[in-house]
N, C-alpha and C positions, 0 to 999 in steps of 0.2 A: 504493500500500500504506500509506504514511504517512497519507494522507487518510482511508482506511478506519479505521485504528487510532485516529485522532483523533476520528472520528465515533462510533466504538464507545465510546470513553472518555467522550465527552459524554453519550451515551445512558445509560451506566451511572451517571454522576454524577447525571443527572436522575432516574433511577429511585430511587437512594438518597435523593435529596432528598425526593421525593414520599413515600417510606416513612417517613422520619424525621419529616416534618412532620405526618403523619396517623396515626402509630402509636397515639396516645392516643385518637383518634376511633375507630379500629378496635377498640380494647379496650373503649370505652364501648358500641359497638354490640353486640359479642359478649356483654358482661355484661348488657346490657338484655335480650337474647334468652335468656341463661342464667337470669336470675331468674324467667322464666316457665316454666321446666322443672322436673320433679320433682327432689327432692334427691339421688337416686342418680346423676344425670348429672354428671360431673366438669366443673366450670367451666373448669379449666385446659385441657382438651381443646377446648372451644368457643372459648376465647380464642386458642389456637394455630391453630385452623382459620380464625378471623377474620384473623389475621396472614398466613396463607398467601393468603387472599383479597385482602388489601391488596397483597401482593407481586405477585400475578398481575395485579392492576389496574394497578400501577405499570409493569409490563413491557409491558402491552398498550395502555396509554393512547396515544391519538393526538390531540394538541392541535389538529390541523387540522379535526377534526370539530366544533369549537366547543361541546363539551359540557364543563362544569366537571368537574374531576377528582374532586371530592368526590361528586358525583352518580353518576359512573361507578363509583367505588370502593365506594360504599355497597351497590350492587346485588351486586357481586362478594363483598363481605364477608358480607352476609346469605346469599347463595347458598352460600358455603363453609361457614358454620355449619349451614345446613339440610342440606347434604350430609353433614356429620359426624354430625348427629342421625340421618339415615337409615341411615348405615353402622353406627351403634350399635344399630340395631333388630335384635334377634335373629331374629325370625320375622315379618316384616311381612305376608306373605300370610295366614298363619294368624290374625294379629291383626285384619286387615281383615275376614276372614270372621267372626271372633268379634264384631266391632263390628256387622256387619250382622245377625247372628243375635240378639244382645241387643236391638238396636233394633227388629227385626221382632217379637220376643216382647213387648216393652213395648207396641208399638202394638196387638198382638192383645189383650193384657190390658186396655188402655184401652178398646177397643171393646166388650169383653165386660162389663166392670164399670162403665163410664161414669165412670171416674176414673183418676188416675195410680196404678199399682201400687206397692206397697212393695218394697224390696229382697228381703225374704223371699218375697214372692209371685213375683217374677221368677225367683229362684233355684229355687224349687219347680217352676215351669213348665219351666225348663231342665233340671231333674233333677240339680242340683248342690248341694253344701253352700253355705250362705250365705257362709262364709269364702272358698271358692274363687271365688264370684261377685264378691265385693268385691275380691279379689286381681286378678281379670281386669279389673275396672274401672280399677284403679290402673295396670295395664300399658297399657291402651288410651290413656292420656293421652300417653305417650311416642310412640306410633305416630302419633298425630294431630297432633303439633306441626307447624304450618304446612301442614296438609293437611285442612282441614275439608271440602272438597268432593271429596276423592279417593275415587272409588267403584270404581276398577280399579287396574291396576298401572302406570298412566302417571304422569307428573309432576304434582304438585298444581296445579290450575288457579289457586288463590288465590296461589300463590307464583311464578306465571309471570313471566318477564321481559317488561316491557311495551315492549321495544325495537321490536317490529313491530306493525302494525295488527292482524294476526291474533291475537297474544298479548293485546293490549289488549282486543279484542272477546271473546276467551275468558274473560278475567278478569271483564269486565263481566257476561257471562251467568252466570258462577259466583256472583258476588255477588248477582245478582238472584234466583237460586234459593235462596240462603241466606236472603235477606230474606223470600221467600215462605214458607219453611219455619218461620222463627222464631216467628210468632204461634201455631203449633199446638203449641208446646212448653209444658210445665208452667212456671208463673211462677218457681219456684225454679231450674229449669234456665236460664231466660233470665237470672235474676239472677247465677248463677254465671258464665255465659259473658260477661255484660256486665262484671262486676267483673274478670274475668281478661283478656279481650281488649281491652275499651275503656278501662277504668280502669287496666289493667296492674298490678293488685294481686298480691302474692305469695299463695301458699296460706296462709301464716301470717296475713296481713292479712285475707284473706277469712274465715278461721276466726274471727277476732275479730269481724267484722261479723255472721256468722251464729250465733255462739255455739256452734260445734262444734269438733272437733279438726282439726288440719291433715291428718291421714290421711283423715278423713271428707270434707274438701273435695276431696282428690284423687279419692276415689271418686265424689263428686257430679259432678265435672268429667268423669270418664270416662263416667258414665251420660248426662250432658247431650250429650256428643259423639256417643255411640251413637244417642241419640234424634234429634239433628239430622241425622246421616248418613242414618238411615232416612227421615226426612221429606224430605230433599233428593232421595233416590232416587225418592220418590213424586211429585215435581214433574216434569211433562213438560218435556223439554228443548226449548228453542226452536231452530228451524233456524239454523245458523250463517250470519251475514251474509257475502255475497260480498265479499272484500277489494278486488276490482277495481271502481273507481267506474264504469267503462264497461261492466260485464258485461251489465247489462240491455239497454243500447243495442245491444251486439254480438249479443244473442240475438234481437233483433227482425228480421223479414224485410225 
């Protein structure tokens, strides 16, 4: 009994040490993700979620697996923040349906007119006021954080944990479909997505680059996401590779 108590004390001390040594890193990861979110999302909630992710990582960490704690913890911290973002999504199913509807209508107008439609043209085709359409675009941004390739109600392929070969293969295929879809987007959409996801600029910084308001950048981002989602869904899915290396050999007579 004493030996068990001593072991429990050591494990608790080790957990507390890992948390105290990495708490600032967890905060930085959470804030880095937060600065890419719309202004109405509370940064404090995301930081709190990141801290919970760190605590969970410290409790579950197994040093015998020879994986650095930082790498192990980063995945849990990011996952906890993404979970918090998804929990904050009021009506995700309706929003995803809205994204597909907007993207499909934009594609239809592009084929009909031979150019990218204006917001007014898309709103008219959808039969909604321009203010409602732009409001929908702003709300789509929150839904699609970390979920560029999500076309159903499953977990986002791009945010998948790559701990298994299957997850890594799924993420690779998802990225390939995104790369195939990008060239078919309007150049301004590609610019907005590139500045936001690759350069990690804030909406305010992108607004300064484009010479528009921050609210307009949020709307452009939502429209770009809708268009990208529609293009991704039009790209044929490649068959999933068999994770077992000897599968083909086993299938042979």
